[in-house]
LUMDREN-168230 format. One record per residue (C-alpha): x, y, z. Coordinates in steps of 0.1 Angstrom, whole numbers, plus 2048, in hexadecimal, padded with zeros to 3 digits. Layout:
XYZ/...
//
This chain:
8B169F830/8D36B1831/8D56CD84A/8EA6EB843/9046E585E/90E6C484F/91D6D5831/9376E7847/9586D7850/9586EC86F/9386FA87F/93871F886/94072B8A9/93574C8BA/9437638D5/93B7848E4/95379D8F3/9507BE905/9617DF8FE/9617F291F/9557D6936/9567EC956/94480C94C/935827962/911832960/90D846940/92A83492E/92682190E/92D7FB90B/9337E88EB/92A7C48E7/93D7B58CA/92E7958BB/94677E8A8/93F760891/95B748886/95B72E86A/93D73E859/936731836/91E73F81B/90A754833/8F076C824/8E0777844/8DB773869/8C577A886/8D57818A8/8C377E8CA/8D578E8E7/8C879190B/8D37A9926/8C77B9946/8B07D693B/8B17E895D/8D67EF959/8D57FF936/8C481C925/8AF80790D/8A58258F8/8C982A8EC/8D28058E4/8DF8018C0/8EE7E68AB/9057EC88D/9177D6875/9337DC85C/9247C2845/9137CF826/8ED7C9823/8CD7CD835/8CF7D385B/8B47D9874/8AB7D5898/88A7C4898/86F7C48B3/8807E28C4/8657E08DF/8777C18ED/8957D78F7/8837E2916/87F7BD91F/8A47B691C/8A47A78F9/8B67B48DA/8AD7A48B9/8C07AE89A/8BD7A2876/8D57A5859/8D179B834/8EC79E819/8E27AB7F7/9047A17E7/91C7847EB/91A76B807/930771826/94A758833/96775384A/96B76486C/95378186E/94A79C887/92479A884/91F7BB895/9227D28B4/9057D98CC/9097F98E0/8FB7FE902/8FB81D919/8FE81593E/8E1822953/8E6812975/90280298A/9017DC98A/90E7BC979/9007AF959/90778E947/8FF796922/8F5776910/8F676C8EB/8D77568EC/8D474C8C8/8DF7538A4/8CC748886/8E2746867/8D4748844/8EA738829/8ED73E803/8DA71E7FC/8BB72D80D/8C071582B/8C172384E/8CF71686F/8CA722893/8E67208AC/8E27248D2/90572D8DD/8FA73C8FF/91C74D901/91E76A91A/933788923/93379A945/92F7BF94A/9347D196C/9257F496D/93580B987/94A8019A6/92C7F19B7/92C7CD9AD/90A7C59BC/8F57B19A3/8D97C3990/8B57BF99A/8A579F98E/89779E96B/889785953/8AA77F942/8AF75A93A/8CB74794C/8E6740933/8EA71B92A/90F71D925/92C733931/94074A91C/95973D903/97D746906/97E7568E4/9927768E7/9817968E0/9867A38BD/9947C68B9/97E7D98A2/9917F088A/97480988A/95280C899/93680B87F/91C826882/8FB81C893/8E280C87D/8C3820875/8A480D87F/890807860/86A808864/85B7E5865/8527D6843/8667ED82E/8867EA819/89A7FF801/8A97F47DF/8C38067CC/8BD8057A6/8D780378C/8D481F772/8E381C74F/8ED838737/8CB835725/8B883E745/8AC81A74C/8AC812771/8A97ED77C/8A37E47A0/8A67BF7AA/8957BA7CB/8AB7A37E0/8987857EC/8A978480E/8A37A9815/87F7A680B/87B787820/88879B83E/86F7B7837/85279E834/85978E855/8587B0866/83A7BE853/81C7CE863/7F97D3854/8007B783C/8147CE824/8387D181A/8477F280C/8647F17F3/8758127EC/88A8157CC/8A782E7CD/8BF83B7B2/8A3842799/8A0867799/8AC86C775/89E84B768/88784A749/87E82674F/87B813770/87B7ED773/8757DB794/87B7B6795/86E79E7B1/8757797B2/85A75F7B4/8697537D5/8637777E3/83F7767D8/8397547E7/84975F808/83177D808/813767802/81E74D81B/821769836/7FE77882D/80D79781E/7EF7A780B/8007C47FA/8227CF7EC/8287F47EB/8437FE7D2/84F8227D4/86182E7B4/8638537BB/84985E7A2/82F8477B0/82582D7CA/81780E7BB/8047F77D3/7FE7D37C5/7E97B87D4/7FE7987D9/7E17837CD/7E57937AB/8097867A8/8007617A9/80C752789/7EF73A783/7D97437A1/7ED72C7B7/81372F7B3/82874E7B1/840759795/85A77478F/84A79678F/8547B577B/8467D877F/8517F2765/849817761/85582B744/85385073D/847855719/84E86F6FF/82E8836FC/8388906DA/82F86E6CB/80B8706D8/7ED87C6C5/7E28A06C5/7C48976DB/7DC8886F6/7F58A56F5/7D98BF6F9/7C98AC716/7E98A3728/7FD8C3721/8208C3731/8178A874A/82B887746/81C868738/826847748/82482373B/81E80A757/8237E4753/8207C776A/8297A3761/82D781772/84776A761/847781743/82178073E/8107A2741/7F37A3759/7D77B1743/7BC7B575E/7C07BD782/79D7B9792/78E7CE7AE/7A87E67BE/7C47CC7B9/7DB7E97AF/7DC80D7BC/7F28277AE/7FC8487BF/80A85E7A4/81C87E7AC/80C89D79E/8178C27A3/7F88D77A7/7F98F7791/7EC91979B/7C791B798/7C08F6793/7A28E77A5/7AD8C67B6/78C8B67AE/7938B9789/7B68A978A/7B0888777/7C186A769/7C1863744/7C5840736/7D383E712/7C681F702/7D68096E8/7C881E6CC/7D783E6DB/7B584B6E6/7AF85C708/79984C723/794859746/79B844765/77D84F778/78884479B/7A685C79B/7A78747B9/7C188E7C2/7CF88D7E5/7DB8B07EF/7ED8A380D/80588D7F8/8038A07D7/7FA8807C6/7DC8747B1/7D08527BC/7BF8397A5/7B88147A2/7BC80977E/7AC7EA770/7CC7E475D/7ED7F4755/7F4809736/7FD82D72F/7F1846749/7F486C74F/7E7883769/7D98A475D/7C18C1765/7A08BF752/78D8E0759/7688DF754/74F8FA75E/72A901757/718923757/6F9919769/70590E78B/70292E79F/6E19237AF/6EF9007B9/71190B7C8/70E8ED7E0/7118D67C2/7298EA7AC/74A8D87B6/73A8B57B3/72B8BC791/74C8CA783/7608AD792/749893782/7498A6761/76F8A7761/76E881762/75387F747/73A870760/72188B759/71E8A373B/70F8C4734/6F08C971F/7008E2707/708907706/71E904725/7008FA73B/6FA8DC752/6D58E175A/6DA8D777F/6B68D8789/6AA8C176E/6978A377D/6A8882776/698863768/6A1840776/6B3838755/6C8858758/6D385277C/6DD82E778/6F1837759/70385276D/70A839789/71781D773/72C83475E/73A84577D/74782578D/75181476C/7387F7772/72A7F574F/72E7D273F/7267D471A/71D7AF71A/7037B1736/6DF7A872F/6BF7B3740/69C7A4744/68B7C574B/66F7C9732/6737EE72A/6997EE725/69E7EA700/6BE7DF6EF/6D37F96DD/6C78166F3/6DF82D705/6D681F727/6D47F971F/6F77EF72A/6F680474A/6D47F6755/6DE7D274B/6FE7D575E/6ED7E477D/6D37C777D/6EF7AD779/7027BC797/6E37BE7AD/6E27E47AE/6BF7E57A0/6A27CC79F/6877DD78B/6627E2793/6487C879B/63B7C9777/65D7BE769/6667E075C/6817F9768/66E819762/68882974C/67584A747/66884C76B/677867780/68F85A79A/68385F7BE/69C8697D9/6978487EC/69C8337CC/6BB8477C5/6C783F7E8/6C28197E2/6D581A7C1/6F282E7D0/6F38167EF/6F37F77D9/70E8067C3/72380D7E2/7207E87EC/72B7DD7C9/74A7F37C8/7527EC7ED/7508107F7/75781A81B/733820828/73D82184D/72B83F85B/738858874/71A86E873/6FB86C889/6DC85C87B/6C587886F/6A187387A/68F88585E/66D893865/66087E848/67385F853/65384A853/64D85382E/66D841824/66481F814/66F800828/6857F480B/69881580A/69C81C830/6BD809834/6CD81A816/6C283C820/6CF837844/6F182983A/6FA84281F/6ED85F835/704854851/721851839/71C87582E/71186D80B/6ED87980B/6DB894820/6B88A1824/6A98BD810/6A58D582C/68D8DB849/6958B9857/6858A683A/69388C822/67788D807/67A8687FE/66186B7E2/66F88C7D5/68088A7B3/6A688C7B2/6B68A779C/6D68A5788/6E88BA7A2/6DD8A47BF/6E88857AD/70A8947A4/71189D7C9/70887A7D4/71C8687BA/73B87D7C1/7388767E6/7358517E0/7548527C9/7688607E6/75E8427FB/76E8297E3/79281F7E7/
//
């Protein structure tokens, strides 16, 4: 194996020098780090040690005149006398004699400090890296008192300072802004047609990955304010690095939206990683059908696409992609009726039922099963018979706006109508997009070609229902509140809803009447704030659920899904 240093005629050397080596307390000291005989360098990591008792560690900064990504990493180490700084170049490689950067310290206490350049890791243009341990030092005497500083854990330098003369910087670069861990910014190039292309630099992304927290990396794209089309390109090497470092999610911020993508989705063949391209275009709504134009109004329509090695990803799987799309709320709009429309390949509108508006961020959040054309809009729905069920009004209208429930005609909803088992399971399966048209059922009273067949068959296939002891489902039987609780609970398990409860367990006066098979379901979803009693401390497990009660519970469960 050929190591990187063997390709150099002369190995790089390093030195540090001090500007103002005899400061007073409160004065600033500059530590200049120089590298000579550098060849094809794309990045570096510097590790510098010092006596923390002598310096104000909260004001320490590092700057570099080199163009590219710069960041102090692990800033908590400053209080321990260790400065770690990373740099990655987005452009051409650096070579020759280079001032790597300047560390600035503010003297806090009289004493003598031997500042040591412990190590430098150099990253070269051929993706090789090499670590040097120069151990070079520079002495600083703070104040007229030359007594040594209190003992610290600073390592003893392995070599003495080189005789390299101190370079004279022509100007002092501005201190580097500390970038939050696991984040990076990419400047897009914008052409005259409004097409913006952002190529995410592998080295910069690698640096962000190494410093990421919570298993996620955030990539912000700039220079796209006037763009009509935004394209973000990531190399296969970048995705492999993310996967190798257990990064679970890439968050790409493109101004109009934040798109979070599971890295597992970006595996080219389920094992290896390929080049990834995300594109978002703003479409001309005048080319859409009258149905689309009427529903969307003046709101923009976006075309989202995601591909690996040029092959479009057609299906995402469970919550593999989440989109936070900007939406400006208009006067009088009910936030529960802000929805996401999907425009299918035939130009027809469908509703993304999991879309929810977040007033705190002014965004509507949804998890699509695939990418295509999407638009956020307001879909106002109201009914004239909800006055006596005001506690259910918002839930009913929110579900109706998403076509999860419908009225019964003449502007009415009939909220007090008692539900059948077939009606409830159809509402549930429709509300969570769980209907599989190919599903089959063995339940004896569920006949093919009926309006409820696919919903019941899908529910049985997913384990949400089991049927009765006689082999039937009881399609026309009224749904009891305890059976409704079981179906809701099982649906929550399937869609991985957050059922962690913060509420106290309610001990209903009729607790003993709750069937054993339903007790866990009732307890869990009651603690999660999804279901309540009916008043007077009772649950009424064998009472029949109404359309209004079912609407409230389904809407609450939808809020528990990511």
